[in-house]
KOLLO-982858 format. One record per residue (C-alpha): residue in one letter; residue number from 1; x, y, z. Coordinates in Angstrom, 3 decimals, decimal comma. Each point is the difference from the previous one (the first is absolute). Layout:
<atoms>
{rest:a; nr:NUM; u:X; v:Y; w:Z}
...
</atoms>
This chain:
<atoms>
{rest:q; nr:1; u:0,000; v:0,000; w:0,000}
{rest:v; nr:2; u:1,399; v:3,351; w:-1,033}
{rest:g; nr:3; u:-1,511; v:3,128; w:1,452}
{rest:p; nr:4; u:0,373; v:3,148; w:2,013}
{rest:g; nr:5; u:2,614; v:0,291; w:2,654}
{rest:a; nr:6; u:3,548; v:-1,224; w:-0,113}
{rest:f; nr:7; u:0,561; v:-1,610; w:-3,369}
{rest:d; nr:8; u:3,253; v:-1,927; w:-0,170}
{rest:a; nr:9; u:0,688; v:-0,450; w:-3,716}
{rest:a; nr:10; u:3,150; v:-2,074; w:0,556}
{rest:r; nr:11; u:-1,798; v:-2,466; w:2,258}
{rest:f; nr:12; u:-2,974; v:-0,206; w:-2,356}
{rest:a; nr:13; u:2,363; v:-0,691; w:-2,923}
{rest:h; nr:14; u:1,780; v:-2,726; w:1,990}
{rest:d; nr:15; u:-3,280; v:-1,626; w:1,057}
{rest:l; nr:16; u:-1,382; v:0,204; w:-3,549}
{rest:e; nr:17; u:3,084; v:-1,672; w:-1,483}
{rest:a; nr:18; u:-0,163; v:-2,765; w:2,616}
{rest:k; nr:19; u:-3,692; v:-0,676; w:-0,617}
{rest:l; nr:20; u:0,454; v:0,040; w:-3,777}
{rest:a; nr:21; u:2,813; v:-2,542; w:0,347}
{rest:s; nr:22; u:-2,371; v:-2,361; w:1,798}
{rest:g; nr:23; u:-2,307; v:0,047; w:-3,056}
{rest:g; nr:24; u:-3,468; v:1,215; w:-0,849}
{rest:p; nr:25; u:-1,526; v:3,467; w:0,087}
{rest:v; nr:26; u:0,666; v:2,312; w:2,951}
{rest:p; nr:27; u:-3,095; v:1,853; w:1,225}
{rest:v; nr:28; u:0,540; v:3,636; w:0,994}
{rest:l; nr:29; u:-2,555; v:2,430; w:1,396}
{rest:c; nr:30; u:0,698; v:3,666; w:-0,723}
{rest:v; nr:31; u:-1,757; v:2,362; w:2,391}
{rest:g; nr:32; u:-0,118; v:3,397; w:-1,640}
{rest:t; nr:33; u:1,352; v:1,529; w:-3,162}
{rest:n; nr:34; u:3,557; v:0,669; w:1,178}
{rest:a; nr:35; u:0,315; v:-3,609; w:1,173}
{rest:t; nr:36; u:-0,947; v:-1,139; w:-3,502}
{rest:l; nr:37; u:2,747; v:2,150; w:-1,489}
{rest:e; nr:38; u:2,586; v:-1,221; w:2,534}
{rest:t; nr:39; u:-1,003; v:-3,602; w:-0,691}
{rest:l; nr:40; u:0,550; v:0,499; w:-3,719}
{rest:r; nr:41; u:3,444; v:1,494; w:0,665}
{rest:v; nr:42; u:0,982; v:-3,005; w:2,118}
{rest:v; nr:43; u:-1,353; v:-2,477; w:-2,567}
{rest:l; nr:44; u:2,036; v:1,674; w:-2,756}
{rest:a; nr:45; u:3,142; v:-0,147; w:2,169}
{rest:v; nr:46; u:-0,577; v:-3,686; w:0,829}
{rest:e; nr:47; u:-0,591; v:-0,774; w:-3,678}
{rest:a; nr:48; u:3,283; v:1,734; w:-0,886}
{rest:n; nr:49; u:1,802; v:-2,073; w:2,663}
{rest:l; nr:50; u:-1,506; v:-3,202; w:-1,363}
{rest:q; nr:51; u:1,020; v:0,917; w:-3,541}
{rest:r; nr:52; u:3,582; v:0,775; w:1,070}
{rest:g; nr:53; u:0,164; v:-3,507; w:1,444}
{rest:h; nr:54; u:-1,326; v:-1,561; w:-3,234}
{rest:t; nr:55; u:2,585; v:-1,413; w:-2,411}
{rest:g; nr:56; u:-2,171; v:0,101; w:-3,152}
{rest:t; nr:57; u:0,593; v:2,653; w:-2,614}
{rest:s; nr:58; u:-3,439; v:0,088; w:-1,592}
{rest:m; nr:59; u:-2,582; v:2,394; w:1,480}
{rest:e; nr:60; u:-2,679; v:-2,643; w:-0,582}
{rest:a; nr:61; u:1,911; v:-2,511; w:2,107}
{rest:r; nr:62; u:0,330; v:2,350; w:2,951}
{rest:v; nr:63; u:-2,288; v:-0,312; w:2,951}
{rest:r; nr:64; u:-2,302; v:3,009; w:0,316}
{rest:l; nr:65; u:-2,368; v:0,877; w:2,818}
{rest:a; nr:66; u:-3,655; v:0,335; w:-0,908}
{rest:l; nr:67; u:-2,327; v:2,015; w:2,222}
{rest:v; nr:68; u:-3,556; v:-1,280; w:-0,078}
{rest:p; nr:69; u:-2,378; v:2,493; w:1,642}
{rest:r; nr:70; u:-2,957; v:-1,153; w:2,104}
{rest:l; nr:71; u:-2,755; v:2,403; w:0,998}
{rest:n; nr:72; u:-2,098; v:-2,033; w:2,393}
{rest:e; nr:73; u:1,982; v:0,797; w:3,125}
{rest:q; nr:74; u:-1,431; v:1,220; w:3,291}
{rest:q; nr:75; u:0,682; v:3,529; w:1,178}
{rest:i; nr:76; u:2,548; v:0,396; w:2,785}
{rest:d; nr:77; u:-0,635; v:2,776; w:2,501}
{rest:g; nr:78; u:-2,437; v:1,543; w:-2,477}
{rest:r; nr:79; u:2,667; v:0,200; w:-2,713}
{rest:r; nr:80; u:-0,254; v:-1,547; w:-3,433}
{rest:v; nr:81; u:2,113; v:-3,067; w:-0,567}
{rest:l; nr:82; u:1,418; v:-1,199; w:-3,291}
{rest:g; nr:83; u:0,968; v:-3,643; w:-0,055}
{rest:l; nr:84; u:2,809; v:-1,129; w:-2,274}
{rest:a; nr:85; u:1,254; v:-3,458; w:-0,786}
{rest:i; nr:86; u:3,666; v:0,234; w:-0,940}
{rest:q; nr:87; u:1,159; v:-2,993; w:-1,987}
{rest:p; nr:88; u:3,014; v:-0,929; w:-2,073}
{rest:t; nr:89; u:-0,603; v:-0,627; w:-3,678}
{rest:s; nr:90; u:2,112; v:-0,581; w:-3,059}
{rest:c; nr:91; u:-2,952; v:0,578; w:-2,317}
{rest:l; nr:92; u:-1,044; v:3,592; w:-0,569}
{rest:p; nr:93; u:-1,951; v:1,015; w:-3,099}
{rest:a; nr:94; u:1,575; v:2,305; w:-2,540}
{rest:a; nr:95; u:-0,704; v:3,675; w:0,544}
{rest:a; nr:96; u:-3,158; v:1,207; w:-1,688}
{rest:k; nr:97; u:0,141; v:2,666; w:-2,643}
{rest:g; nr:98; u:-0,691; v:3,365; w:1,561}
{rest:s; nr:99; u:-0,751; v:0,611; w:3,640}
{rest:l; nr:100; u:-3,075; v:0,924; w:1,982}
{rest:t; nr:101; u:0,438; v:3,090; w:2,142}
{rest:v; nr:102; u:-1,387; v:-0,124; w:3,532}
{rest:a; nr:103; u:-0,496; v:3,020; w:2,260}
{rest:k; nr:104; u:-1,000; v:0,231; w:3,627}
{rest:t; nr:105; u:-3,427; v:1,211; w:-1,152}
{rest:s; nr:106; u:-0,493; v:-2,761; w:-2,586}
{rest:n; nr:107; u:-3,219; v:-2,002; w:0,118}
{rest:v; nr:108; u:1,341; v:-3,398; w:1,066}
{rest:g; nr:109; u:-2,840; v:-1,885; w:-1,721}
{rest:k; nr:110; u:0,657; v:1,690; w:-3,343}
{rest:v; nr:111; u:3,746; v:-0,606; w:0,279}
{rest:a; nr:112; u:-0,708; v:-3,649; w:0,857}
{rest:g; nr:113; u:-2,183; v:-0,317; w:-3,095}
{rest:a; nr:114; u:2,757; v:1,504; w:-2,147}
{rest:i; nr:115; u:2,559; v:-2,383; w:1,508}
{rest:a; nr:116; u:-2,242; v:-2,996; w:-0,626}
{rest:q; nr:117; u:-0,609; v:1,084; w:-3,596}
{rest:r; nr:118; u:3,724; v:0,494; w:-0,629}
{rest:v; nr:119; u:0,774; v:-3,426; w:1,469}
{rest:r; nr:120; u:-2,645; v:-1,603; w:-2,221}
{rest:e; nr:121; u:1,410; v:1,729; w:-3,099}
{rest:d; nr:122; u:3,763; v:-0,028; w:0,662}
{rest:g; nr:123; u:0,544; v:-2,515; w:2,796}
{rest:s; nr:124; u:1,271; v:2,609; w:2,457}
{rest:a; nr:125; u:-0,433; v:3,595; w:1,131}
{rest:v; nr:126; u:2,486; v:2,644; w:1,087}
{rest:l; nr:127; u:-1,034; v:2,662; w:2,514}
{rest:q; nr:128; u:1,767; v:3,266; w:0,695}
{rest:g; nr:129; u:-0,505; v:2,722; w:2,551}
{rest:a; nr:130; u:1,764; v:1,908; w:2,736}
{rest:g; nr:131; u:-0,448; v:-0,009; w:3,751}
{rest:a; nr:132; u:-0,985; v:-2,317; w:2,784}
{rest:v; nr:133; u:-3,755; v:0,546; w:-0,339}
{rest:t; nr:134; u:0,212; v:-0,681; w:-3,730}
{rest:l; nr:135; u:1,932; v:-3,190; w:0,688}
{rest:r; nr:136; u:-2,743; v:-1,157; w:2,331}
{rest:q; nr:137; u:-2,682; v:0,871; w:-2,586}
{rest:a; nr:138; u:1,913; v:-2,023; w:-2,604}
{rest:f; nr:139; u:0,166; v:-3,026; w:2,323}
{rest:k; nr:140; u:-3,737; v:0,231; w:0,684}
{rest:a; nr:141; u:-0,748; v:0,245; w:-3,725}
{rest:a; nr:142; u:2,255; v:-2,979; w:-0,776}
{rest:s; nr:143; u:-1,749; v:-2,054; w:2,661}
{rest:l; nr:144; u:-3,429; v:0,877; w:-1,392}
{rest:a; nr:145; u:1,171; v:-0,726; w:-3,558}
{rest:r; nr:146; u:1,214; v:-3,416; w:1,102}
{rest:g; nr:147; u:-3,469; v:-0,653; w:1,383}
{rest:y; nr:148; u:-1,621; v:1,134; w:-3,264}
{rest:l; nr:149; u:2,290; v:-2,286; w:-1,995}
{rest:n; nr:150; u:-0,564; v:-2,956; w:2,350}
{rest:d; nr:151; u:-3,785; v:0,452; w:-0,153}
{rest:r; nr:152; u:0,042; v:-0,274; w:-3,803}
{rest:g; nr:153; u:2,547; v:-2,798; w:-0,077}
{rest:d; nr:154; u:2,518; v:2,197; w:-1,826}
{rest:l; nr:155; u:2,924; v:-0,950; w:2,232}
{rest:g; nr:156; u:1,747; v:-3,146; w:-1,081}
{rest:g; nr:157; u:0,909; v:-1,235; w:3,484}
{rest:g; nr:158; u:3,706; v:0,479; w:-0,653}
{rest:e; nr:159; u:2,713; v:1,012; w:2,446}
{rest:h; nr:160; u:-0,311; v:3,716; w:-0,816}
{rest:d; nr:161; u:-3,776; v:0,413; w:0,344}
</atoms>
C-alpha cells in the first residue's frame, strides 16, 4: 500500500523486486494522486534495474513491467484508492500509431471508449499527458477500457491483456 505519510521509495523498490522475483503479479494500492506518481517512478526504476541485469540484446526479449489498473478498490480514510497489479512480461504490443491525449479534466468514460476503439483497430493504444492527476485519469480510463474489451470478448486472453 502506497499512500500519504512517509513514503520510502528505496524500501518499496526493494520489496517490489523481491516480490516480482517470487513470481506472479504484485498488487499495489495507491492512496491519492501523488502516491500513484511515486509508484510509477519506483516501477520504472525497478524495471531499469531488471533490464540492466538481463543479458539479452533484443528489446523484445527483455523483461518489462506491466501495470494493470483495477478500479474496484475500497476507499481508505475517505480517500480514493487505485489498485495496480504489477507484473513482469516479455510480451508488449507494438506502439499504436498516434497517441491519445489525456488531461486532468478528461471524461474518463470517453477516453476509455477511445482506448478500446484504438485497441480493436490497432491492437494497442498510447496515452500521453502531464501531471499526477492526468496519470491517474489515464489509469482509470485504461481500466475501464479493459472492461469494455473483456465484455465484448475483444481481448485474446494473452499475457499482455
